[in-house]
C-alpha positions in Angstrom: 42.9 1.8 -13.8 41.5 5.6 -14.2 44.2 7.2 -11.4 46.7 5.6 -13.0 45.6 7.1 -16.4 45.5 10.8 -14.6 49.0 10.5 -13.0 51.0 7.8 -14.3 54.4 9.5 -13.7 52.9 10.2 -10.0 51.9 6.8 -9.2 54.9 5.5 -11.0 52.9 2.5 -12.2 51.3 -0.2 -11.4 51.8 -3.9 -10.4 49.4 -6.3 -12.2 49.5 -9.7 -10.8 47.6 -12.5 -12.6 48.0 -14.9 -15.3 48.1 -14.5 -19.1 44.2 -14.8 -19.9 41.0 -13.3 -20.9 40.6 -11.3 -17.8 44.1 -10.1 -18.1 43.4 -9.4 -21.7 40.5 -6.9 -20.4 42.3 -4.9 -18.1 45.3 -4.6 -20.6 42.9 -3.7 -23.5 41.2 -0.7 -21.1 45.0 0.8 -20.7 45.4 0.6 -24.0 44.2 4.4 -24.4 47.8 5.1 -22.4 49.8 3.3 -25.2 51.9 1.3 -23.2 55.4 0.4 -25.1 55.8 -3.2 -24.1 59.6 -4.4 -22.9 60.6 -8.0 -22.2 62.8 -9.2 -18.9 65.8 -9.6 -21.4 65.3 -6.3 -23.5 68.9 -5.1 -24.5 70.3 -1.9 -22.9 71.0 -0.1 -25.9 67.4 -0.1 -26.8 66.2 0.8 -22.7 68.9 3.7 -22.7 69.5 4.6 -26.3 73.0 4.2 -28.3 75.0 4.9 -31.8 72.6 4.4 -34.8 75.1 1.9 -36.7 73.3 2.5 -40.2 73.6 6.3 -40.3 77.1 6.5 -38.6 78.5 4.4 -41.8 77.2 6.4 -44.0 78.1 9.5 -42.6 81.4 8.1 -41.0 80.4 10.2 -37.9 78.8 9.1 -34.5 75.5 9.2 -34.5 73.0 8.4 -31.6 69.6 7.1 -31.0 67.4 7.7 -28.1 66.4 4.7 -25.7 62.8 3.9 -24.5 63.8 5.6 -20.9 64.6 8.7 -22.7 61.1 9.4 -23.7 57.7 9.8 -21.3 54.9 7.5 -21.6 54.4 4.2 -20.1 56.3 0.7 -20.4 54.5 -2.5 -20.2 57.0 -5.0 -18.7 55.9 -8.7 -19.7 56.8 -11.8 -17.6 57.9 -9.2 -14.5 58.7 -12.0 -12.0 61.7 -13.0 -14.8 63.1 -9.5 -14.2 66.9 -9.7 -13.8 68.0 -7.5 -10.7 70.1 -5.4 -13.5 67.0 -4.9 -15.4 64.9 -4.2 -12.5 67.9 -1.3 -10.9 67.5 0.3 -14.4 64.0 0.8 -14.5 64.2 2.2 -10.6 66.3 4.2 -11.3 64.4 6.2 -14.3 61.4 5.7 -11.7 63.0 7.8 -9.5 64.4 10.6 -12.1 60.6 11.5 -12.5 61.0 12.0 -16.2 57.5 11.2 -17.0 58.3 7.5 -17.1 55.7 4.8 -15.7 55.2 1.3 -15.6 52.9 -1.4 -15.6 54.6 -4.7 -14.5 52.7 -7.7 -15.6 53.8 -10.1 -13.1 52.6 -14.1 -14.0 53.9 -15.6 -11.0 52.4 -19.1 -10.0 53.7 -19.5 -6.9 54.5 -17.9 -3.4 57.8 -16.5 -3.4 57.7 -15.7 -6.5 57.0 -12.8 -8.0 58.3 -8.7 -9.1 61.4 -7.9 -7.5 61.4 -5.7 -4.4 63.1 -2.7 -6.0 60.6 -2.3 -8.6 57.4 -3.2 -6.1 58.9 -0.3 -3.7 58.1 1.8 -6.7 55.0 1.0 -7.8 52.3 2.7 -6.4 49.0 0.7 -7.3 48.7 -3.1 -7.2 45.8 -5.4 -8.5 45.2 -9.2 -8.4 43.2 -10.3 -11.1 43.9 -14.5 -9.8 40.8 -14.0 -7.8 38.7 -12.7 -10.7 36.3 -14.9 -12.9 35.3 -14.1 -16.0 31.7 -14.0 -15.5 33.1 -11.6 -13.0 34.3 -9.0 -14.8 33.3 -6.6 -18.3 34.4 -4.5 -20.5 37.2 -1.9 -19.0 36.4 1.2 -20.7 37.8 4.5 -19.1 36.5 8.1 -19.8 38.7 9.8 -21.5 36.9 12.8 -20.8 37.1 12.8 -16.8 40.5 11.6 -17.2 41.1 14.8 -19.2 39.4 17.0 -17.0 41.2 15.8 -14.1 44.3 15.7 -15.4 44.0 19.6 -16.0 42.9 19.7 -12.0 45.6 17.8 -10.8 47.7 21.0 -10.5 45.2 22.8 -8.5 44.7 20.7 -5.7 46.0 21.7 -2.6 46.8 19.6 0.5 47.5 20.6 4.2 51.0 20.7 5.5 50.8 17.3 7.6 49.0 15.2 5.1 52.3 13.8 3.8 53.6 13.2 7.5 50.3 11.6 8.6 50.8 8.8 6.3 54.1 8.1 7.2 53.2 7.1 10.6 49.9 5.5 8.7 52.7 3.4 7.0 54.9 3.4 10.0 51.9 1.3 12.0 52.0 -1.0 9.2 55.1 -2.1 8.7 55.8 -0.4 6.0 60.0 0.9 5.7 60.0 2.7 2.5 59.4 6.5 2.2 58.5 6.2 -0.7 55.1 4.7 0.2 53.7 7.6 1.7 54.9 9.8 -1.5 52.7 7.7 -4.1 49.6 7.6 -1.3 50.2 11.2 -1.2 49.8 11.0 -5.3 47.2 8.6 -5.4 45.0 11.3 -3.0 45.7 14.1 -5.5 44.7 12.2 -8.3 41.3 11.1 -6.8 40.4 14.2 -5.4 40.9 15.9 -9.0 38.9 13.0 -10.4 36.1 13.9 -8.2 36.6 17.6 -9.2 37.5 18.8 -5.5 39.8 21.6 -4.9 41.6 19.7 -1.6 42.8 16.7 -0.7 39.9 15.0 1.8 39.2 12.0 4.2 37.7 10.1 1.2 40.9 10.2 -1.2 42.7 9.5 2.1 40.9 6.3 2.8 41.0 5.5 -0.9 45.2 6.2 -1.2 46.1 4.0 1.9 43.5 1.2 0.7 45.1 1.3 -3.0 48.6 2.2 -2.1 49.6 0.3 1.7 47.4 -2.3 1.7 49.4 -4.9 -0.5 52.7 -3.1 1.3 51.7 -4.0 4.9 53.6 -6.4 7.0 51.7 -5.8 10.1 48.9 -5.1 11.1 48.3 -2.8 14.3 45.1 -4.2 17.1 41.8 -2.9 17.0 42.3 0.8 19.0 41.0 0.6 22.6 37.7 1.6 23.4 37.0 5.3 24.4 37.0 7.0 27.7 33.9 5.9 29.9 31.1 9.1 28.9 30.4 8.8 32.9 33.6 10.1 33.7 33.7 13.5 35.1 34.8 16.0 32.3 37.1 17.6 35.2 39.5 14.4 35.4 39.7 14.4 31.6 43.5 15.6 29.9 43.4 18.7 28.7 42.8 18.9 24.7 45.4 20.4 22.7 43.8 23.9 21.1 42.9 23.4 17.6 41.1 25.4 14.8 37.8 24.5 14.2 38.4 24.0 10.6 41.7 21.7 11.4 39.7 19.4 14.2 36.8 18.9 11.3 39.3 17.9 9.0 41.8 15.9 10.9 41.7 12.4 10.1 42.8 9.7 13.1 45.1 7.5 12.0 43.4 4.2 13.0 40.0 5.3 11.0 43.6 5.0 7.5 44.5 1.7 9.2 41.2 0.4 9.2 41.1 1.5 5.5 43.9 -1.0 4.6 42.6 -3.5 7.2 39.1 -3.7 4.9 40.8 -4.4 1.6 43.3 -7.4 3.1 41.7 -10.9 2.3 40.8 -13.1 5.0 43.4 -15.0 6.9 46.0 -12.6 5.6 47.5 -12.1 9.4 48.5 -15.3 10.0 50.4 -15.5 6.5 52.2 -12.3 7.4 55.4 -14.6 8.7 55.4 -16.4 5.9 55.1 -14.2 3.5 58.5 -12.5 5.1 60.1 -16.2 4.9 58.7 -16.4 1.5 60.2 -12.6 0.5 63.5 -14.0 1.9 63.7 -16.9 -0.7 62.9 -14.3 -3.7 66.2 -13.9 -4.9 66.8 -17.1 -5.7 65.4 -18.2 -9.0 65.9 -22.0 -8.3 68.4 -22.1 -11.3 72.0 -23.0 -10.3 75.2 -20.8 -10.5 75.5 -18.2 -13.7 78.3 -19.5 -15.9 79.9 -18.0 -19.0 79.3 -19.3 -22.5 80.4 -19.1 -26.2 77.6 -20.5 -27.2 74.1 -20.3 -25.7 72.0 -18.6 -23.2 71.2 -15.0 -22.5 73.6 -12.8 -24.6 75.9 -10.3 -22.7 77.7 -7.1 -23.8 80.2 -8.0 -26.6 83.8 -8.0 -25.6 87.6 -7.3 -27.5 88.6 -10.5 -28.1 90.0 -12.9 -31.2 88.0 -15.6 -33.0 89.0 -19.2 -32.3 88.6 -21.8 -29.7 84.7 -21.3 -29.9 84.2 -17.9 -29.7 82.5 -16.6 -32.8 82.9 -12.7 -34.0 79.6 -10.2 -33.2 79.4 -8.6 -36.7 76.9 -5.8 -35.6 79.2 -5.2 -32.2 81.9 -5.0 -34.2 80.6 -2.3 -37.1 79.6 -0.4 -34.1 83.1 -0.4 -32.9 84.4 0.6 -36.0 82.1 2.9 -37.7 83.0 6.2 -35.8 86.6 5.9 -37.0 86.0 5.8 -40.9 86.4 8.9 -41.7 89.9 9.3 -39.7 90.9 5.9 -41.5 89.9 6.4 -44.7 92.2 10.4 -44.3 94.9 8.2 -43.2 94.9 5.1 -45.6 93.3 6.8 -49.0 94.9 4.0 -51.0 92.8 1.4 -49.1 89.8 3.2 -48.7 88.0 2.8 -52.4 84.3 1.9 -50.9 85.3 -0.3 -48.4 84.9 -0.3 -45.0 88.6 -0.2 -42.7 88.5 -2.6 -39.6 91.7 -3.3 -37.7 91.7 -6.1 -35.3 90.9 -3.7 -32.1 87.8 -3.4 -33.5 87.1 -7.2 -33.6 84.0 -8.3 -30.8 83.4 -11.3 -29.5 80.1 -13.2 -28.9 79.4 -14.2 -25.4 75.9 -15.7 -23.3 75.5 -16.5 -19.7 74.0 -20.0 -18.9 72.5 -21.2 -16.1 72.9 -24.5 -14.9 70.1 -26.6 -13.2 70.4 -26.9 -9.1 69.5 -30.4 -7.7 68.7 -30.7 -3.7 70.2 -33.8 -2.8 68.9 -35.1 0.6 71.0 -37.2 2.7 68.3 -39.0 5.3 69.2 -40.7 8.4 67.3 -44.4 8.3 68.8 -45.9 11.2 67.5 -46.0 15.0 64.2 -46.9 16.4 63.4 -43.0 14.7 63.9 -44.2 11.2 60.8 -44.5 10.1 59.7 -41.0 11.5 62.6 -39.3 9.7 61.9 -41.4 6.7 58.0 -40.3 6.8 59.4 -37.0 7.2 62.1 -36.7 4.2 59.8 -38.4 1.9 57.1 -35.6 2.0 59.4 -33.0 2.2 61.1 -34.8 -0.8 57.5 -34.9 -2.6 56.9 -31.6 -1.6 59.9 -29.8 -3.2 59.5 -32.0 -6.6 55.9 -30.5 -6.7 57.7 -26.8 -6.8 60.2 -28.3 -9.2 58.6 -27.5 -12.4 58.2 -23.7 -11.2 61.8 -23.5 -9.7 63.6 -25.8 -12.0 64.9 -27.6 -9.0 66.3 -31.3 -9.2 65.9 -33.6 -6.0 67.8 -36.8 -5.5 67.7 -38.9 -2.3 70.4 -40.7 -0.4 69.7 -42.9 2.7 71.8 -44.6 5.3 71.5 -47.3 7.2 73.5 -50.7 8.4 76.7 -50.4 7.1 76.3 -48.7 3.9 75.1 -45.7 2.4 72.6 -45.9 -1.2 71.2 -43.7 -3.4 67.6 -44.7 -3.5 66.6 -41.6 -5.9 69.4 -40.0 -8.8 68.3 -36.4 -9.3 65.1 -36.4 -10.9 62.3 -34.0 -11.4 59.4 -36.7 -12.0 56.8 -36.7 -9.0 55.0 -40.3 -10.1 58.8 -41.4 -10.5 59.7 -40.2 -6.8 56.9 -41.6 -4.9 57.6 -45.3 -6.6 61.5 -44.8 -4.7 60.1 -43.6 -2.0 57.8 -46.2 -1.3 58.9 -49.0 1.3 62.1 -47.9 2.0 63.7 -49.8 4.9 64.8 -48.3 8.3 66.8 -49.2 11.6 70.3 -50.3 11.9 73.6 -48.6 12.7 74.6 -45.5 11.8 77.1 -45.3 8.6 77.7 -41.8 8.5 80.9 -41.3 7.2 79.8 -43.4 4.1 76.5 -40.7 3.7 79.3 -38.1 3.2 81.1 -39.8 1.1 78.2 -41.1 -1.0 76.8 -37.4 -1.2 80.0 -35.9 -2.2 80.5 -38.0 -5.1 76.6 -37.7 -5.6 77.5 -33.7 -6.0 80.7 -34.7 -7.9 78.5 -36.7 -10.7 75.6 -33.6 -10.7 78.6 -31.1 -11.5 79.7 -33.4 -14.2 76.5 -33.6 -15.8 76.3 -29.3 -15.7 73.9 -29.1 -12.8 74.8 -26.8 -9.4 74.3 -29.3 -6.4 73.2 -28.4 -2.8 73.8 -31.1 0.3 70.9 -31.2 2.6 71.3 -33.8 6.1 68.9 -35.1 8.1 71.0 -36.6 11.2 71.4 -36.8 14.7 75.2 -36.9 14.2 75.9 -40.1 16.0 77.6 -42.1 13.6 79.1 -45.4 14.6 80.7 -47.2 11.5 83.8 -46.5 9.9 84.0 -46.0 6.2 86.1 -50.0 6.4 82.5 -51.1 7.5 84.3 -51.7 11.1 81.6 -50.6 14.4 84.3 -48.6 15.5 82.6 -45.3 16.7 86.0 -43.4 17.0 87.7 -44.2 13.3 83.9 -43.5 12.1 84.3 -40.1 13.8 87.5 -39.4 12.5 86.5 -40.8 9.3 83.1 -38.4 8.8 85.4 -35.6 9.9 87.6 -36.2 7.1 85.0 -36.6 4.7 83.4 -33.3 6.1 86.6 -31.2 5.2 86.7 -32.9 1.6 83.1 -31.6 1.4 84.1 -28.3 2.5 87.0 -28.2 0.1 85.1 -29.4 -2.5 83.3 -26.0 -2.3 79.3 -28.1 -2.5 77.1 -26.0 -0.3 75.5 -27.7 2.2 72.7 -27.5 4.6 72.5 -29.8 8.6 69.7 -30.5 9.9 69.7 -31.7 13.2 66.5 -34.2 13.8 67.4 -35.3 17.4 65.6 -34.5 20.5 68.4 -33.3 22.3 70.9 -31.7 20.0 74.7 -33.2 20.7 77.9 -30.7 19.8 79.1 -33.1 17.6 77.1 -32.3 14.6 77.5 -28.9 15.3 81.5 -29.7 15.4 80.8 -31.8 12.0 78.5 -28.6 10.5 81.7 -26.3 10.9 84.2 -28.8 9.8 81.7 -29.2 6.0 81.2 -25.1 6.0 77.2 -25.9 6.5 74.9 -24.2 7.9 73.2 -26.2 10.8 69.6 -25.8 11.7 67.8 -27.7 14.5 64.2 -29.1 14.2 63.4 -31.6 16.6 60.2 -33.3 15.6 60.0 -31.6 12.1 57.2 -32.3 10.0 57.1 -32.6 5.9 56.1 -29.1 5.2 58.2 -27.6 8.0 61.3 -29.2 6.3 60.1 -28.1 2.8 59.6 -24.9 4.1 62.7 -24.3 5.9 65.3 -25.5 3.1 63.2 -23.3 0.5 64.0 -20.2 3.1 67.7 -21.3 3.8 68.5 -22.3 0.3 67.0 -18.8 -1.0 68.9 -16.9 1.9 72.1 -18.6 0.6 71.5 -17.2 -2.7 
């Protein structure tokens, strides 16, 4: 916190992760001396970037402008940063890149892995702090020493660095799997701030260790293995490779990269190396909020900029936007129409602006599970577990889940779209298995369920778990050839309705029939023999996130 106070524009800000509570309140109370200005994820562009001052423009008859928050140096505190939309993230990222004294405190309240601050902002913020690991009893009042901060700020411009420090930080970042070139620049700013705090004149080893620990550890995507042991001291010195000639001062201050990597490794939580691959899969699905498709609305949702139009058919006039459009022209219109200008606001049809909103539909994930054959019990158990895991995440991701099973001569809806975990467990318990494979009927019922979900304002996605060996036609006859033709016809119907679909091949030996069916459906095929419930849930989350 002290380093952020010393150089908020150089460090660009801090990613503060933790749910609202007394611990976070203490941190924010300590940062209150920096006077951050609060913004929310749905702040209007006009408030950020400035715009027309409507009242002054109406009074003067000429365009008057007011400044936006991004035009004034200082710190911004973004609440609910995990909900930050891409447009706002891009605007804040551009403001941070312009180096106009803007800093950001991102308050991330994400509850699950895979959620969190958009990558475009996480890449630009130098510092990170996770408050979830702190208990109230382990914390105290956070009071920043304003005297030391002011003294360090005066010294900051006098701190010198060796020519190769930045390239050394870049090499360490590369070894940690950090591909962004902003990371070493932010780490250098952190090292300079720490040197100023210590009243030093030059960045040294201690400053670089602090910078790597604070700026690199949370961005690391890999950790190199421990370095090889040193050469055998019994080896003949004449047989050792000749060392490069260096000045004595340089030899004393050079910091091997493995020492800086150790600084990053020291602050990594236990077991993080085993979680790096899972973290990358979660980040792949980070772009998907779990909500359905965006759609324009005239009545509800997130406000969008008003557009020119005519009222009627549910459209409503945006009075403020209409006045804003008409205000700059009042002086000219009064001169052109003096007979109508007696204390009136002169409006033209072209001034009218219509309110617009952007609403998001709920998303429903429809599991279509093959319950036929000898392996039905295993597949049903996997599907039950996957559905329960997906439902457990439904509260945060706003997903609904439905279940369609097929066996015997027809498919049936075992669980209508729901977010109730209790209801799901009741419906899933005791589902029967075995019998023939009515794949065509399953495709037909899945399409009907998806169309019904769309009629209720939802965005459906189909997830098929099957081996693809259908042998029952739509008319109920045991005709494998006709069953294949019916299944292909229904697959093409799903593609024609543009219903997103995933096909998970659960057979031990995948066959080409299911690949062809997936292509006709326009679906993504994933081969997962012997997959358990957690693997299914993780794969589906990552695949749905990648589809976005």
